[in-house]
PADO-770527 format. One record per residue (C-alpha): residue number from 1; residue in three letters; z, x, y. Coordinates in nm, 3 decimals. Layout:
REM residues N
    k    r       pz       px       py
  NUM  ALA        Z        X        Y
...
***
This chain:
REM residues 64
    k    r       pz       px       py
    1  MET   11.738    6.314  -20.751
    2  LEU   11.494    6.083  -20.916
    3  SER   11.391    6.376  -21.148
    4  GLY   11.737    6.416  -21.269
    5  GLN   11.848    6.705  -21.054
    6  GLU   12.207    6.700  -20.910
    7  TRP   12.196    6.673  -20.529
    8  LYS   12.436    6.982  -20.407
    9  GLY   12.435    6.845  -20.042
   10  ILE   12.337    7.040  -19.730
   11  GLN   12.387    7.427  -19.789
   12  GLY   12.492    7.614  -19.445
   13  ASP   12.402    7.480  -19.092
   14  SER   12.111    7.214  -19.134
   15  THR   12.056    7.241  -18.750
   16  GLN   12.034    7.613  -18.720
   17  LEU   11.657    7.736  -18.678
   18  GLY   11.568    8.078  -18.737
   19  GLY   11.268    8.286  -18.698
   20  ASP   11.113    8.629  -18.751
   21  PHE   11.063    8.891  -18.491
   22  ILE   10.878    9.244  -18.477
   23  ILE   11.078    9.453  -18.204
   24  ASP   10.944    9.821  -18.149
   25  HIS   11.190   10.109  -18.106
   26  ASN   11.209   10.046  -17.741
   27  GLY   11.354    9.707  -17.801
   28  ILE   11.017    9.529  -17.673
   29  VAL   10.945    9.218  -17.872
   30  LEU   10.607    9.225  -18.011
   31  PHE   10.591    8.924  -18.247
   32  THR   10.789    8.618  -18.234
   33  TYR   10.763    8.343  -18.489
   34  ARG   10.998    8.045  -18.403
   35  SER   11.079    7.835  -18.729
   36  ARG   11.026    7.452  -18.675
   37  ASP   11.270    7.381  -18.973
   38  PRO   11.521    7.590  -19.160
   39  THR   11.266    7.665  -19.432
   40  ASP   10.972    7.736  -19.209
   41  ARG   10.856    8.107  -19.244
   42  PRO   10.539    8.298  -19.140
   43  PRO   10.339    8.419  -19.439
   44  VAL   10.409    8.765  -19.553
   45  GLU   10.050    8.868  -19.501
   46  GLU   10.068    8.766  -19.117
   47  LEU   10.363    8.991  -19.082
   48  MET   10.189    9.282  -19.234
   49  GLU    9.881    9.219  -19.049
   50  HIS   10.115    9.244  -18.729
   51  LEU   10.274    9.544  -18.854
   52  GLN    9.929    9.724  -18.931
   53  GLU    9.789    9.644  -18.602
   54  ILE   10.108    9.785  -18.432
   55  GLY   10.075   10.117  -18.627
   56  ARG    9.678   10.127  -18.530
   57  GLN    9.799   10.081  -18.148
   58  HIS   10.084   10.338  -18.191
   59  LYS    9.879   10.595  -18.347
   60  GLY    9.627   10.569  -18.037
   61  THR    9.919   10.649  -17.802
   62  ASP   10.029   10.950  -17.989
   63  ASP    9.707   11.125  -17.885
   64  GLU    9.784   11.093  -17.505
***
């Protein structure tokens, strides 16, 4: 507001916290990131690292 931008009020539910989750095809939660505030999200790079690791682990189980 000090910079001259108009305040549009709170958008949506300001008390709702989200998160990001990676769930495998069996419904098992493999990664959980619980947001500390409505804008808190994990870096995309972190999600990609987890997905790549899961992919490597999955490839290892295909051979059995």
